[in-house]
TORGUTI-611168 format. One line per 4 residues: number of its first residue (from 1); for each residue x, y, z of N, C-alpha, C. Coordinates in steps of 0.1 Angstrom, whole numbers, padded with zeros to 4 digits. Last residue first. Layout:
<recs>
NUM = X:Y:Z:X:Y:Z:X:Y:Z; ...
</recs>
This chain:
<recs>
341 = 1048:1123:1127:1037:1127:1125:1032:1111:1129; 1078:1140:1132:1074:1127:1133:1060:1128:1135; 1091:1174:1126:1090:1165:1133:1078:1151:1128; 1106:1180:1094:1103:1187:1107:1099:1178:1120
337 = 1102:1160:1076:1113:1165:1084:1114:1172:1097; 1093:1171:1043:1090:1162:1056:1102:1167:1061; 1099:1186:1022:1090:1193:1024:1083:1182:1040; 1114:1176:1003:1100:1171:0997:1087:1179:1010
333 = 1137:1173:1014:1134:1183:1001:1123:1181:0997; 1139:1154:1031:1134:1172:1035:1135:1181:1024; 1135:1131:1019:1128:1140:1030:1118:1144:1031; 1159:1134:1007:1148:1130:1001:1133:1136:1010
329 = 1174:1131:1029:1179:1141:1017:1167:1141:1010; 1166:1104:1041:1172:1125:1050:1169:1131:1040; 1176:1088:1023:1163:1091:1024:1163:1106:1033; 1206:1095:1024:1198:1098:1009:1179:1099:1013
325 = 1211:1083:1050:1213:1096:1045:1204:1103:1033; 1205:1059:1047:1195:1070:1058:1201:1079:1051; 1220:1048:1029:1206:1050:1024:1198:1056:1034; 1251:1049:1020:1243:1062:1027:1234:1061:1025
321 = 1266:1029:1008:1261:1038:0998:1253:1045:1001; 1272:1012:1035:1283:1019:1027:1278:1031:1016; 1245:1004:1039:1257:1013:1043:1262:1021:1039; 1242:0988:1014:1230:1001:1018:1240:1009:1030
317 = 1256:0969:1016:1257:0981:1009:1249:0988:1009; 1251:0950:1042:1269:0962:1039:1263:0970:1025; 1231:0946:1036:1233:0953:1045:1244:0964:1043; 1229:0932:1016:1221:0941:1012:1227:0952:1024
313 = 1244:0908:1023:1252:0917:1013:1246:0931:1011; 1226:0897:1040:1238:0904:1045:1245:0915:1036; 1206:0886:1021:1206:0896:1029:1217:0902:1039; 1228:0869:1009:1227:0880:1003:1219:0892:1010
309 = 1224:0852:1032:1238:0859:1024:1240:0868:1020; 1202:0840:1028:1202:0850:1044:1221:0854:1034; 1199:0824:1006:1194:0836:1007:1197:0844:1020; 1217:0803:1012:1222:0811:0996:1210:0827:0996
305 = 1215:0796:1037:1219:0798:1031:1220:0806:1021; 1173:0799:1037:1187:0790:1039:1198:0796:1038; 1150:0813:1057:1160:0813:1049:1171:0804:1053; 1121:0810:1072:1131:0801:1064:1138:0805:1059
301 = 1116:0840:1068:1119:0834:1082:1123:0817:1080; 1138:0863:1049:1130:0851:1052:1128:0846:1067; 1152:0888:1068:1153:0881:1060:1145:0871:1063; 1153:0922:1070:1140:0914:1077:1147:0901:1071
297 = 1182:0943:1080:1172:0940:1070:1163:0925:1077; 1183:0978:1085:1180:0968:1093:1172:0960:1081; 1204:1006:1095:1196:0995:1084:1196:0981:1087; 1194:1031:1112:1203:1021:1111:1194:1014:1098
293 = 1171:1049:1119:1180:1055:1113:1195:1048:1114; 1145:1038:1090:1152:1038:1106:1164:1044:1107; 1131:1037:1064:1130:1047:1075:1135:1047:1090; 1126:1000:1056:1130:1019:1055:1127:1030:1061
289 = 1142:0976:1060:1135:0980:1069:1134:0993:1072; 1145:0952:1034:1150:0964:1042:1141:0970:1049; 1138:0917:1033:1134:0929:1028:1137:0940:1040; 1168:0902:1014:1153:0903:1024:1149:0917:1023
285 = 1179:0884:0988:1182:0888:1002:1164:0891:1005; 1171:0869:0959:1172:0881:0962:1177:0892:0970; 1162:0847:0973:1174:0848:0969:1179:0861:0965; 1138:0852:0976:1147:0848:0989:1157:0854:0980
281 = 1122:0844:0945:1123:0860:0952:1139:0861:0968; 1121:0825:0926:1126:0827:0941:1130:0838:0945; 1120:0826:0901:1102:0827:0908:1106:0829:0922; 1145:0822:0888:1139:0833:0886:1126:0837:0898
277 = 1154:0794:0902:1153:0807:0901:1152:0820:0903; 1133:0783:0878:1132:0781:0896:1135:0790:0901; 1142:0792:0852:1128:0799:0856:1126:0798:0871; 1166:0779:0859:1168:0795:0856:1150:0801:0863
273 = 1158:0751:0853:1164:0761:0869:1170:0772:0869; 1151:0752:0831:1137:0753:0844:1146:0756:0852; 1168:0758:0816:1159:0766:0814:1152:0764:0824; 1188:0734:0819:1191:0744:0822:1182:0757:0823
269 = 1171:0712:0815:1175:0714:0829:1178:0727:0829; 1162:0704:0788:1154:0717:0797:1160:0722:0807; 1171:0677:0787:1173:0685:0776:1170:0699:0781; 1159:0659:0811:1171:0665:0811:1177:0674:0797
265 = 1129:0661:0808:1138:0671:0818:1154:0678:0818; 1127:0643:0785:1125:0658:0781:1128:0670:0794; 1135:0620:0802:1138:0626:0790:1139:0643:0789; 1109:0623:0818:1126:0626:0823:1135:0629:0814
261 = 1092:0621:0796:1093:0633:0804:1107:0638:0814; 1097:0593:0791:1096:0607:0780:1100:0619:0789; 1091:0585:0813:1108:0575:0810:1110:0594:0797; 1070:0596:0834:1077:0588:0825:1091:0589:0823
257 = 1070:0617:0853:1055:0610:0851:1059:0598:0841; 1083:0634:0860:1089:0621:0868:1080:0612:0863; 1079:0666:0853:1090:0656:0847:1093:0636:0849; 1058:0667:0866:1055:0666:0849:1065:0657:0846
253 = 1066:0674:0891:1058:0660:0890:1054:0656:0875; 1079:0695:0887:1089:0687:0895:1076:0676:0889; 1064:0717:0878:1073:0709:0868:1076:0694:0865; 1051:0720:0901:1037:0712:0887:1051:0708:0877
249 = 1061:0730:0918:1063:0713:0921:1053:0708:0908; 1072:0753:0904:1085:0741:0909:1072:0728:0907; 1043:0762:0906:1054:0761:0890:1065:0750:0895; 1045:0765:0932:1031:0761:0923:1036:0754:0915
245 = 1061:0786:0940:1061:0771:0951:1052:0763:0941; 1061:0806:0928:1065:0800:0927:1073:0790:0927; 1031:0816:0936:1033:0813:0921:1048:0801:0919; 1038:0822:0964:1030:0808:0965:1035:0805:0943
241 = 1051:0847:0958:1059:0830:0965:1052:0817:0966; 1034:0856:0946:1043:0858:0942:1050:0846:0947; 1015:0858:0969:1009:0860:0961:1024:0850:0949; 1034:0875:0989:1029:0857:0992:1025:0850:0982
237 = 1030:0898:0980:1045:0891:0983:1040:0877:0984; 1000:0902:0981:1010:0902:0968:1025:0894:0966; 0993:0907:1005:0995:0895:0996:0998:0889:0986; 1013:0929:1011:1019:0913:1022:1010:0901:1010
233 = 0999:0948:0996:1014:0946:0995:1020:0931:1001; 0978:0951:1016:0977:0941:1000:0989:0941:0997; 0989:0961:1039:0978:0946:1034:0977:0937:1020; 1008:0982:1033:1008:0970:1037:0999:0956:1037
229 = 0999:0996:1002:0997:0997:1019:1002:0979:1018; 1028:1002:0981:1013:0993:0982:1010:0994:0997; 1046:1006:0946:1038:1013:0962:1026:1003:0965; 1070:0995:0933:1057:0996:0934:1053:1000:0948
225 = 1095:1003:0910:1093:1008:0927:1075:1001:0921; 1100:0998:0886:1112:0995:0892:1107:0996:0908; 1078:0990:0859:1080:0996:0868:1092:0990:0876; 1073:0971:0835:1085:0973:0834:1083:0981:0847
221 = 1060:0939:0846:1059:0954:0840:1072:0960:0840; 1060:0914:0855:1064:0913:0845:1062:0925:0838; 1061:0914:0886:1073:0905:0875:1072:0910:0865; 1041:0931:0888:1048:0932:0899:1062:0922:0891
217 = 1018:0936:0874:1029:0943:0868:1043:0942:0876; 0997:0922:0881:1007:0913:0873:1020:0923:0872; 0984:0939:0902:0995:0927:0907:1005:0920:0893; 0989:0968:0883:0982:0959:0886:0992:0949:0889
213 = 0998:1008:0888:1001:0992:0880:0994:0979:0887; 0989:1039:0880:0987:1026:0886:0991:1011:0878; 1020:1063:0876:1008:1058:0872:1001:1044:0881; 1042:1070:0877:1037:1064:0865:1026:1060:0861
209 = 1070:1091:0888:1055:1085:0892:1049:1082:0877; 1096:1094:0895:1089:1093:0890:1079:1088:0885; 1107:1118:0925:1103:1104:0922:1095:1107:0909; 1106:1147:0929:1116:1138:0932:1119:1121:0926
205 = 1073:1154:0940:1087:1156:0932:1095:1149:0938; 1045:1143:0935:1056:1148:0948:1071:1149:0937; 1019:1146:0923:1028:1158:0922:1042:1159:0932; 1010:1119:0924:1016:1123:0911:1020:1143:0910
201 = 1009:1111:0943:1022:1108:0942:1024:1114:0932; 0982:1128:0952:0998:1127:0962:1010:1123:0953; 0969:1108:0936:0969:1124:0934:0981:1131:0942; 0968:1086:0946:0977:1087:0932:0977:1105:0930
197 = 0962:1087:0968:0974:1084:0971:0979:1087:0960; 0935:1094:0962:0943:1104:0974:0959:1099:0971; 0929:1070:0956:0922:1078:0947:0930:1086:0953; 0936:1052:0978:0941:1050:0966:0943:1063:0956
193 = 0915:1057:0992:0926:1057:1001:0939:1061:0989; 0889:1052:0981:0899:1069:0982:0910:1069:0992; 0896:1026:0958:0890:1030:0966:0901:1042:0972; 0906:1022:0924:0910:1017:0939:0898:1029:0945
189 = 0908:1046:0896:0904:1033:0900:0908:1033:0918; 0915:1066:0883:0902:1067:0892:0895:1058:0898; 0934:1062:0863:0939:1068:0872:0927:1071:0887; 0937:1029:0854:0929:1043:0852:0933:1050:0870
185 = 0945:1000:0860:0956:1010:0858:0948:1026:0857; 0931:0981:0890:0933:0986:0875:0941:1002:0871; 0932:0980:0915:0928:0973:0910:0928:0973:0893; 0973:0988:0924:0961:0990:0925:0952:0982:0916
181 = 1002:1003:0935:0996:0987:0933:0980:0992:0935; 1019:1025:0917:1012:1023:0926:1004:1010:0921; 1049:1030:0906:1036:1023:0900:1034:1023:0920; 1078:1045:0896:1070:1040:0909:1059:1041:0903
177 = 1113:1039:0880:1098:1047:0878:1091:1038:0889; 1145:1057:0892:1135:1049:0891:1119:1045:0890; 1169:1066:0876:1155:1072:0875:1146:1066:0879; 1193:1049:0884:1191:1064:0882:1183:1068:0885
173 = 1198:1028:0904:1184:1031:0894:1189:1045:0893; 1212:1011:0917:1221:1022:0911:1212:1025:0899; 1209:0997:0944:1209:0990:0935:1214:1001:0916; 1213:1017:0965:1217:1001:0970:1216:0993:0952
169 = 1204:1040:0958:1220:1035:0968:1228:1021:0963; 1182:1036:0944:1194:1044:0938:1207:1044:0944; 1164:1025:0958:1166:1018:0948:1179:1029:0940; 1158:1040:0978:1168:1026:0982:1177:1021:0971
165 = 1148:1063:0971:1165:1067:0975:1171:1049:0975; 1124:1049:0964:1129:1055:0958:1152:1059:0957; 1117:1042:0990:1117:1031:0979:1128:1038:0972; 1110:1069:1000:1122:1063:1005:1122:1048:0996
161 = 1091:1077:0981:1102:1083:0985:1112:1075:0988; 1067:1056:0989:1077:1059:0972:1092:1066:0971; 1066:1061:1012:1069:1049:1013:1078:1049:0994; 1055:1091:1013:1066:1086:1021:1074:1074:1015
157 = 1031:1081:0997:1037:1091:0993:1051:1090:1001; 1023:1062:1017:1022:1055:1007:1030:1070:0999; 1016:1084:1038:1026:1073:1042:1030:1067:1030; 0998:1099:1026:1006:1102:1030:1019:1090:1034
153 = 0975:1083:1028:0977:1086:1011:0992:1094:1015; 0976:1061:1057:0969:1074:1051:0979:1074:1039; 0966:1024:1061:0976:1035:1059:0970:1051:1055; 0975:0994:1074:0963:1004:1077:0973:1014:1071
149 = 0995:0976:1081:0986:0973:1070:0974:0988:1071; 1026:0984:1079:1013:0987:1079:1004:0985:1071; 1045:0962:1066:1047:0968:1079:1032:0975:1084; 1042:0949:1042:1033:0940:1057:1037:0950:1072
145 = 1057:0957:1022:1048:0940:1018:1044:0934:1033; 1049:0990:1008:1050:0987:1018:1044:0967:1016; 1069:0980:0982:1070:0993:0993:1060:0996:0999; 1089:0962:0958:1074:0962:0969:1078:0968:0978
141 = 1114:0966:0935:1110:0973:0949:1096:0969:0950; 1117:0942:0910:1110:0951:0911:1109:0948:0929; 1149:0935:0894:1140:0934:0906:1133:0946:0904; 1159:0918:0863:1165:0926:0874:1155:0925:0889
137 = 1148:0906:0846:1162:0897:0851:1167:0907:0861; 1127:0909:0834:1138:0916:0832:1152:0914:0836; 1108:0899:0850:1109:0895:0838:1131:0899:0829; 1115:0898:0884:1109:0901:0872:1113:0895:0858
133 = 1120:0895:0917:1123:0889:0907:1114:0895:0895; 1115:0916:0941:1107:0908:0936:1112:0906:0919; 1128:0928:0973:1129:0927:0956:1117:0917:0952; 1111:0944:0998:1114:0933:0993:1121:0938:0980
129 = 1104:0964:1024:1110:0967:1006:1112:0957:1003; 1086:0983:1051:1093:0971:1045:1092:0967:1032; 1086:1011:1063:1083:1003:1055:1092:0994:1054; 1079:1033:1090:1085:1025:1086:1081:1017:1074
125 = 1056:1066:1091:1059:1047:1090:1069:1043:1084; 1068:1091:1087:1053:1089:1099:1059:1071:1101; 1100:1106:1092:1092:1095:1093:1077:1092:1096; 1111:1129:1106:1101:1132:1097:1093:1123:1091
121 = 1138:1112:1113:1134:1126:1113:1125:1129:1101; 1138:1076:1111:1145:1086:1108:1134:1103:1109; 1129:1062:1145:1126:1065:1132:1140:1079:1124; 1150:1035:1161:1143:1052:1162:1136:1052:1150
117 = 1159:1012:1182:1169:1022:1170:1159:1038:1164; 1142:1007:1194:1155:1008:1198:1159:1014:1194; 1116:1008:1188:1115:1007:1196:1126:1013:1200; 1118:1002:1158:1111:1010:1159:1115:1013:1177
113 = 1132:0974:1163:1133:0985:1157:1128:1002:1154; 1111:0963:1172:1126:0963:1183:1133:0971:1173; 1092:0959:1157:1093:0964:1168:1103:0969:1176; 1104:0943:1137:1103:0954:1131:1096:0965:1144
109 = 1113:0921:1148:1122:0926:1146:1121:0939:1141; 1088:0908:1156:1098:0914:1168:1109:0922:1163; 1072:0906:1140:1069:0915:1145:1080:0925:1152; 1092:0884:1128:1086:0897:1118:1084:0908:1126
105 = 1115:0866:1140:1101:0868:1139:1099:0882:1134; 1148:0866:1123:1132:0859:1129:1124:0864:1131; 1167:0866:1111:1156:0862:1098:1143:0858:1109; 1182:0898:1101:1178:0884:1111:1168:0880:1104
101 = 1211:0916:1105:1202:0912:1096:1194:0902:1109; 1213:0949:1112:1214:0941:1114:1206:0933:1107; 1244:0980:1105:1228:0973:1104:1230:0963:1113; 1267:0993:1116:1256:1002:1102:1246:0996:1103
97 = 1286:0999:1144:1279:0992:1133:1269:0999:1125; 1301:1027:1147:1305:1017:1131:1301:1004:1129; 1286:1034:1164:1291:1041:1156:1292:1034:1147; 1263:1015:1190:1284:1021:1183:1279:1027:1171
93 = 1239:1016:1200:1251:1027:1203:1262:1024:1202; 1222:1004:1176:1220:1013:1185:1228:1027:1189; 1237:0978:1177:1233:0988:1164:1229:1004:1167; 1236:0968:1200:1249:0970:1197:1244:0981:1180
89 = 1207:0967:1201:1214:0975:1213:1227:0983:1204; 1205:0947:1184:1197:0960:1180:1203:0971:1187; 1214:0926:1200:1220:0930:1184:1216:0944:1183; 1194:0921:1218:1212:0924:1222:1215:0931:1207
85 = 1174:0915:1205:1176:0927:1217:1188:0930:1217; 1179:0889:1195:1177:0904:1184:1174:0916:1194; 1192:0868:1210:1204:0878:1203:1195:0887:1195; 1184:0884:1246:1178:0878:1231:1191:0882:1223
81 = 1184:0896:1268:1197:0894:1269:1192:0884:1255; 1157:0911:1275:1169:0916:1271:1184:0915:1267; 1132:0900:1275:1140:0892:1267:1152:0903:1264; 1109:0925:1278:1112:0914:1283:1125:0904:1282
77 = 1111:0937:1254:1113:0947:1270:1117:0939:1276; 1108:0918:1233:1115:0927:1232:1120:0938:1248; 1083:0908:1243:1097:0902:1240:1107:0909:1241; 1060:0933:1243:1066:0923:1251:1079:0915:1255
73 = 1060:0928:1216:1067:0943:1222:1071:0935:1238; 1059:0901:1202:1068:0914:1203:1072:0923:1213; 1051:0874:1224:1046:0891:1219:1052:0898:1213; 1060:0847:1206:1063:0860:1215:1057:0868:1210
69 = 1068:0828:1185:1051:0827:1198:1051:0839:1207; 1084:0832:1173:1073:0836:1167:1058:0835:1175; 1109:0839:1202:1105:0831:1189:1095:0839:1179; 1143:0853:1211:1131:0856:1209:1122:0845:1197
65 = 1163:0836:1234:1159:0837:1215:1144:0844:1217; 1193:0841:1254:1181:0845:1252:1172:0841:1239; 1219:0846:1256:1210:0834:1268:1197:0826:1261; 1243:0857:1237:1234:0857:1244:1226:0845:1254
61 = 1280:0864:1231:1269:0855:1239:1257:0862:1243; 1293:0878:1199:1285:0880:1215:1274:0876:1223; 1317:0874:1185:1305:0868:1189:1305:0875:1198; 1334:0883:1152:1334:0887:1166:1318:0879:1170
57 = 1353:0882:1125:1342:0881:1127:1342:0879:1145; 1381:0896:1111:1367:0898:1103:1352:0893:1113; 1395:0879:1121:1395:0887:1126:1384:0893:1123; 1394:0854:1105:1388:0851:1123:1390:0861:1127
53 = 1387:0850:1074:1390:0856:1082:1385:0854:1096; 1377:0809:1070:1372:0823:1073:1381:0829:1079; 1366:0776:1066:1372:0789:1067:1370:0798:1063; 1339:0761:1087:1345:0769:1076:1358:0774:1080
49 = 1331:0746:1113:1327:0739:1095:1332:0748:1082; 1331:0762:1132:1346:0752:1128:1336:0745:1110; 1307:0773:1133:1316:0782:1123:1330:0777:1122; 1289:0761:1145:1291:0760:1128:1297:0770:1122
45 = 1302:0762:1172:1298:0745:1165:1297:0752:1149; 1299:0789:1174:1313:0785:1171:1312:0771:1170; 1271:0790:1177:1276:0797:1165:1294:0792:1166; 1269:0778:1200:1261:0776:1191:1271:0780:1180
41 = 1283:0787:1226:1287:0775:1217:1284:0766:1207; 1269:0811:1218:1284:0816:1218:1290:0800:1208; 1242:0820:1210:1243:0812:1220:1260:0807:1214; 1240:0854:1197:1234:0844:1201:1244:0832:1208
37 = 1253:0872:1176:1246:0880:1185:1234:0862:1187; 1279:0883:1155:1268:0875:1155:1267:0875:1170; 1290:0901:1135:1290:0907:1150:1279:0892:1148; 1316:0909:1109:1304:0902:1111:1304:0903:1129
33 = 1331:0933:1088:1335:0923:1101:1317:0918:1103; 1347:0944:1059:1330:0949:1067:1335:0938:1080; 1366:0944:1036:1360:0953:1046:1346:0961:1053; 1343:0928:1008:1351:0928:1014:1353:0942:1028
29 = 1317:0906:0998:1322:0926:0999:1329:0921:1014; 1319:0880:0998:1313:0887:0986:1313:0896:0983; 1328:0865:1014:1336:0865:1005:1330:0873:0989; 1311:0871:1041:1326:0879:1040:1331:0876:1025
25 = 1288:0859:1030:1289:0872:1028:1304:0878:1029; 1297:0835:1040:1293:0839:1027:1295:0851:1025; 1287:0837:1066:1300:0836:1064:1304:0839:1048; 1259:0841:1065:1267:0852:1070:1284:0851:1063
21 = 1251:0812:1057:1251:0829:1047:1257:0838:1052; 1264:0798:1081:1268:0800:1064:1270:0804:1061; 1246:0815:1098:1260:0810:1101:1269:0810:1085; 1223:0805:1090:1224:0824:1091:1239:0822:1095
17 = 1220:0778:1095:1221:0790:1079:1222:0799:1081; 1223:0772:1116:1230:0767:1111:1232:0778:1092; 1211:0778:1144:1222:0791:1133:1229:0781:1122; 1176:0786:1120:1189:0789:1125:1197:0782:1141
13 = 1160:0779:1107:1170:0771:1103:1181:0774:1111; 1143:0798:1112:1136:0785:1110:1147:0775:1118; 1151:0829:1130:1145:0817:1117:1147:0806:1123; 1176:0838:1148:1166:0842:1142:1163:0834:1131
9 = 1208:0834:1159:1193:0825:1166:1185:0829:1157; 1221:0853:1152:1222:0837:1145:1212:0828:1153; 1218:0886:1138:1209:0876:1146:1208:0866:1143; 1249:0900:1131:1240:0892:1125:1230:0882:1136
5 = 1260:0934:1124:1254:0927:1133:1242:0915:1123; 1285:0946:1107:1271:0941:1104:1269:0934:1121; 1309:0972:1105:1307:0965:1116:1284:0959:1110; 1330:0992:1088:1324:0988:1090:1318:0974:1095
1 = 1362:0999:1109:1357:0990:1100:1342:0988:1096
</recs>
């Protein structure tokens, strides 16, 4: 049976929310097992709050935790008994362990993924790919959102291929459209990196490239995948997050002003809650680290159970639907696959 490792101690709200979210995922997907890595006593104390199939849950005791204050490379090497490092080793060394989910240090998850799991043959740079809510009621995949601040045009080409594979196997997108995040829609827009990337993407087989898209197209456009360098993508992602928080805060203030506004809230509560949920990208799950030999999902650092659970479901679906194999196939078909550059 497929196993998914959960870094129980990673994240601002661990282990309470990580354990609850993971148990919720057990109900959402059948025929997989959870392997919690972390302080056994703390994990068991949280598990005691829930009813679940004990045969589908394992705990691997760890004595250390990697925090956001740790230097990622040093932490992976020095904290060998941390919940993240132990979890990554379990993924690497066991065929039945398909992936790992963590809300811990982003730098440590990325560094550990590359050092311990390794890249798929031909992958130049792995990339983080979250889902952004859009007005169509689905999600727009943003690749990359922070793993690679400096990029070459070929990196963006591979991001498009890997995200297309992800969209197909994880979300059933038959022919996902791909756009390049830029400061205008015209083909000549952008700096040399984006101009060269545009030319490459236009000629890349296996993707449906529709041209440049602007930041507003992340949530409002018709594109399924937006490719970005990690610097621009991270700003875009944080802007979406800030937009959601701002709208929520303003609505809360306005509807508390007086009796009339409170009555108006009662009438519009359903629509307001729908808007708030739509703007909360974390509820769509975490960011899959595309390009590694196993499935690694980075959940938001302050994820509550309702965001962490979908991250575990993401990992299960990506494993079962053959994400790694599909990325390998698409890279080979496009001429990548001889050696990592």
